[in-house]
Every structure is written in structure tokens, then in C-alpha cells.
C-alpha positions in Angstrom: -64.7 -59.2 5.0 -65.9 -57.3 1.9 -66.3 -58.6 -1.4 -63.6 -57.9 -4.0 -64.1 -56.6 -6.9 -63.8 -59.1 -10.1 -62.7 -58.0 -13.3 -64.8 -59.0 -16.1 -63.6 -62.3 -17.9 -63.2 -61.8 -21.6 -62.5 -65.2 -23.2 -64.5 -68.4 -23.4 -63.4 -71.9 -24.1 -62.7 -72.5 -27.7 -61.3 -68.6 -28.4 -57.9 -68.3 -29.8 -55.7 -66.2 -27.7 -52.3 -64.7 -28.0 -49.8 -64.0 -25.1 -49.0 -60.4 -24.8 -45.1 -59.3 -24.9 -45.4 -57.0 -21.7 -42.1 -55.4 -20.8 -42.6 -56.2 -17.0 -39.2 -56.8 -15.3 -40.6 -57.7 -12.0 -42.0 -61.1 -10.9 -44.4 -62.2 -13.4 -46.1 -65.7 -13.8 -46.2 -65.8 -17.6 -43.2 -67.5 -19.1 -41.1 -65.7 -21.8 -41.3 -68.6 -24.3 -45.1 -68.3 -24.6 -45.2 -64.4 -24.7 -45.9 -64.0 -28.8 -47.2 -67.2 -29.3 -50.9 -68.2 -30.0 -53.1 -71.0 -27.9 -56.3 -71.8 -27.2 -58.1 -71.6 -23.9 -59.4 -75.2 -22.9 -60.6 -73.8 -19.4 -61.7 -71.0 -17.2 -59.9 -71.4 -14.0 -61.6 -68.8 -11.8 -60.6 -65.4 -10.0 -57.7 -65.2 -8.1 -55.4 -61.8 -7.1 -52.7 -60.9 -9.3 -49.8 -62.5 -8.5 -47.6 -59.8 -9.5 -49.1 -57.6 -7.2 -49.1 -60.2 -4.6 -45.3 -60.7 -4.8 -45.0 -57.0 -3.7 -47.4 -57.2 -0.8 -50.1 -55.9 -2.6 -53.1 -57.9 -1.7 -56.1 -55.6 -1.8 -56.7 -55.5 -5.6 -59.4 -57.1 -7.8 -59.4 -60.5 -8.7 -58.7 -61.3 -12.0 -59.5 -63.8 -14.5 -57.3 -67.0 -14.9 -57.3 -69.4 -17.9 -55.7 -72.6 -18.7 -54.4 -72.4 -22.3 -53.4 -75.0 -24.6 -50.2 -74.6 -27.2 -49.1 -76.7 -29.4 -45.0 -77.8 -29.1 -44.0 -77.4 -32.6 -46.0 -73.5 -32.1 -43.7 -72.8 -29.4 -40.4 -74.5 -30.6 -40.2 -75.2 -34.3 -37.2 -77.1 -34.1 -39.3 -79.6 -31.7 -38.6 -83.2 -33.1 -41.1 -85.1 -31.7 -44.7 -85.6 -31.9 -46.5 -83.1 -34.2 -49.7 -83.1 -31.8 -47.6 -82.8 -28.3 -48.9 -80.0 -26.5 -48.2 -78.0 -23.2 -51.1 -76.7 -21.0 -50.1 -73.6 -18.8 -52.7 -70.8 -16.8 -52.5 -67.4 -17.8 -53.7 -64.6 -16.6 -56.6 -62.2 -18.6 -54.4 -59.2 -18.9 -51.6 -61.5 -20.6 -53.8 -62.3 -23.3 -55.5 -61.1 -26.6 -58.4 -62.5 -28.5 -57.3 -63.5 -31.8 -59.6 -63.3 -35.3 
């Protein structure tokens, strides 16, 4: 079995990142409610095949970095009426993210 190509990880723990609003209509693993929102990288989860490709039977591509991102719920839903520090943690692939300065 040959070693798979790895896409270089671009983000570090603590980086502020925004989720891109990619115009993808097929199977995606990035929920609409986090697209365009900013969170913080809290964990590098490893390298995995892109699930968008796997969903259509493409199993020979490179492995992609996957990160766990922390979002404050009030940043996702401004009308959220509970604690200001409630959070959501969700895994997002590198190609859906851009670094914030």
C-alpha cells in the first residue's frame, strides 16, 4: 500500500478562523449554520480522506487536515438566550477555513 499525499496543515491551536461559504451543493460535512462564522482552533484531529470525495466514491485522493473549532453560541445565533459563554465544538476540514488576523 502506498503512502497517501498529505495536504499541509495551515492552522495552529489558538488560531482564529472563519468558515468559508463555499457554494457546494453535494454532500458536505460543514453545516450551514457555521458558514461565514468565526471560531478558534482548539485541536488538530489528524489527516483524513475528504468526506465530500468519499461520498461520491473517490477514495484515492490526498488526506486533509481536520481541526476541532470552538464557536461561542451567541456568535452563531445572536438571539441565543442562555449563558454568554456557552460553546459549540465541531470538526471542520482545512479547505473550509481561512485564518483571521
